[in-house]
C-alpha positions in Angstrom: 0.0 0.0 0.0 2.9 2.4 0.9 4.6 1.7 -2.5 1.3 2.4 -4.3 0.9 5.7 -2.5 4.4 6.7 -3.3 3.8 5.7 -7.0 0.6 7.8 -7.1 2.3 10.7 -5.4 5.2 10.6 -8.0 2.7 10.2 -10.8 0.7 13.3 -9.7 3.9 15.3 -9.3 4.8 14.3 -12.9 1.4 15.4 -14.2 1.6 18.7 -12.3 5.1 19.3 -13.7 3.9 18.5 -17.2 1.0 20.9 -16.9 3.3 23.7 -15.7 5.5 23.1 -18.6 2.6 23.3 -21.0 1.3 26.5 -19.3 4.7 28.1 -19.7 5.0 27.0 -23.4 1.6 28.6 -24.1 2.5 31.8 -22.2 5.8 32.1 -24.1 4.1 31.5 -27.4 1.4 34.1 -26.9 3.9 36.6 -25.7 5.9 35.9 -28.8 3.1 36.5 -31.3 1.8 39.5 -29.4 4.7 41.4 -30.8 3.6 40.5 -34.4 1.2 42.7 -36.3 -0.6 42.1 -39.6 0.4 38.5 -40.1 -0.4 35.6 -42.6 0.4 32.0 -41.8 1.5 29.6 -44.6 1.2 25.8 -44.3 2.2 23.0 -46.6 4.4 19.9 -47.1 7.8 19.8 -45.6 8.9 17.5 -48.4 8.7 19.8 -51.4 12.0 20.8 -53.0 12.7 24.2 -54.6 11.9 22.9 -58.1 8.4 21.8 -57.0 5.7 24.1 -58.5 4.0 24.4 -55.2 7.2 25.5 -53.5 7.6 28.2 -56.2 4.1 29.4 -55.7 4.5 29.5 -51.9 7.7 31.6 -52.4 5.9 34.0 -54.7 2.9 34.2 -52.3 5.2 35.2 -49.4 6.9 37.8 -51.6 3.6 39.4 -52.4 2.5 39.4 -48.8 5.8 40.9 -47.6 5.6 43.7 -50.1 2.1 44.5 -48.8 3.5 44.8 -45.3 2.5 41.4 -43.9 4.6 39.3 -41.6 4.8 35.7 -42.9 4.6 32.9 -40.3 5.4 29.3 -41.1 6.3 26.2 -39.1 9.9 27.2 -39.7 11.0 23.9 -41.3 11.7 22.7 -44.9 9.5 22.5 -48.0 6.6 24.9 -48.2 7.6 26.4 -44.8 11.1 27.2 -46.2 9.5 28.6 -49.4 7.3 31.0 -47.3 10.1 32.2 -45.2 12.4 32.6 -48.2 9.9 34.7 -50.1 9.3 37.0 -47.2 12.9 37.3 -46.3 14.1 38.1 -49.8 11.3 40.6 -50.2 12.5 42.4 -47.1 9.7 41.3 -44.9 9.4 39.8 -41.4 10.0 36.0 -41.7 8.8 34.0 -38.6 9.0 30.4 -37.7 7.0 28.5 -35.1 9.1 25.4 -34.9 8.4 22.0 -33.4 11.0 19.9 -31.7 10.9 16.4 -33.2 12.9 13.2 -32.6 14.6 13.7 -36.0 15.4 17.4 -35.2 13.5 19.8 -37.4 15.8 22.7 -37.5 14.9 26.2 -38.6 15.3 26.9 -42.3 17.9 29.5 -43.0 15.3 32.2 -44.0 13.7 32.5 -40.6 14.5 35.9 -39.0 12.6 35.4 -35.8 11.4 32.1 -34.2 10.2 30.2 -31.2 10.3 26.4 -30.5 7.6 24.2 -29.1 7.7 20.7 -27.5 4.1 20.0 -28.1 2.1 20.0 -31.3 -1.1 21.1 -29.6 0.4 24.1 -27.9 2.0 25.1 -31.2 -1.4 24.8 -32.9 -3.1 26.9 -30.3 -0.6 29.7 -30.8 -0.9 29.3 -34.6 -4.6 29.7 -34.3 -4.2 33.1 -32.7 -1.3 34.3 -34.8 -2.8 35.6 -38.1 -5.7 37.2 -39.9 -5.2 34.9 -42.9 -4.3 31.2 -43.2 -3.0 29.9 -46.5 -2.7 26.2 -47.2 -0.6 24.6 -50.0 -0.7 20.9 -50.7 0.7 18.8 -47.9 0.5 15.6 -45.8 -1.2 14.6 -42.6 0.2 17.6 -40.7 -1.1 20.1 -43.3 -4.5 18.5 -43.5 -4.7 18.4 -39.7 -3.9 22.1 -39.5 -6.3 22.9 -42.3 -9.3 21.1 -40.9 -8.7 22.3 -37.3 -8.7 25.9 -38.4 -11.8 25.4 -40.5 -13.5 23.7 -37.6 -12.6 26.6 -35.2 -14.0 29.2 -37.6 -17.1 27.1 -38.2 -17.8 26.7 -34.5 -16.9 30.3 -33.8 -14.2 29.2 -31.3 -11.8 31.9 -32.5 -12.0 35.7 -32.1 -12.0 37.8 -35.3 -12.4 34.7 -37.5 -9.6 34.6 -40.1 -9.9 33.8 -43.8 -8.8 30.3 -44.9 -7.4 30.1 -48.4 -6.4 26.8 -50.1 -4.0 27.2 -53.1 -3.6 24.5 -55.7 -6.6 23.1 -57.6 -4.7 19.9 -58.6 -4.6 19.0 -54.9 -7.6 20.6 -53.2 -10.3 20.2 -55.8 -10.6 16.4 -55.5 -10.8 16.7 -51.8 -13.6 19.3 -52.0 -15.5 17.2 -54.5 -15.3 14.3 -52.1 -16.5 16.5 -49.3 -19.4 17.7 -51.4 -20.5 14.3 -52.7 -19.8 12.1 -49.7 -19.9 14.2 -46.6 -22.5 16.7 -47.7 -24.8 15.1 -50.3 -24.7 11.5 -49.2 -24.3 11.8 -45.4 -25.5 15.3 -44.7 -22.8 15.6 -42.1 -22.1 19.3 -43.0 -24.1 22.1 -44.5 -23.8 23.6 -48.0 -22.9 26.9 -46.4 -19.8 25.3 -44.8 -18.0 25.4 -48.1 -18.0 29.1 -47.9 -15.5 28.8 -45.0 -12.7 28.2 -47.4 -11.6 30.1 -50.5 -10.3 27.6 -53.1 -7.9 29.3 -55.6 -5.2 28.3 -58.0 -2.6 31.0 -57.7 -1.0 33.4 -55.3 -2.5 36.3 -57.3 -6.0 35.0 -56.7 -5.2 34.7 -53.0 -3.7 38.1 -52.8 -6.8 39.6 -54.4 -9.0 38.0 -51.7 -6.7 39.3 -48.9 -6.5 42.8 -50.3 -10.3 43.0 -50.7 -10.7 41.8 -47.0 -8.2 44.4 -45.9 -10.0 47.2 -47.7 -13.2 46.3 -45.7 -11.6 46.6 -42.3 
């Protein structure tokens, strides 16, 4: 019985210590983004190389945003994240990375000018959700889709103040997914409403996305 009590006491102390670490990570994250104004977050695959068309579009997107005075925020890693930071950096803009510490060590790409690291995906995602007025999604894997659907769900359920605009770039990637959502999730199962498709702007180029952002800015 004594050993069990000791185990439970040690376990509780571990939980409390973990909760305190999470609380500090959130506080540091929010303090970090509080110093950033007029920001856009860019998401996408970490596997794309510079010769990939989506990498090139992300780089161009970030250049356009930086020239309009936006801070560009990414996950700080390779692929689309690197493209976003590169475009912003080379256009003379603020290039931010919200990095995640992984077992295989995801280091900052060389174009990040300001960054912060997170140990937990969920704390990083909470900070990301509060960081920007616009969220741009390029093609990606599980991580990108997770970030995409989480943000759309937050906006849908009004769980975020000043709901941001979500923009998905790349019809070759996103259109089949949206067709599946319309046919299977909406028409067949009625699990979402038709109006839910208005939560995302589906476009094919950085120019199209920039037009939507500039129009939204003019209405503020």
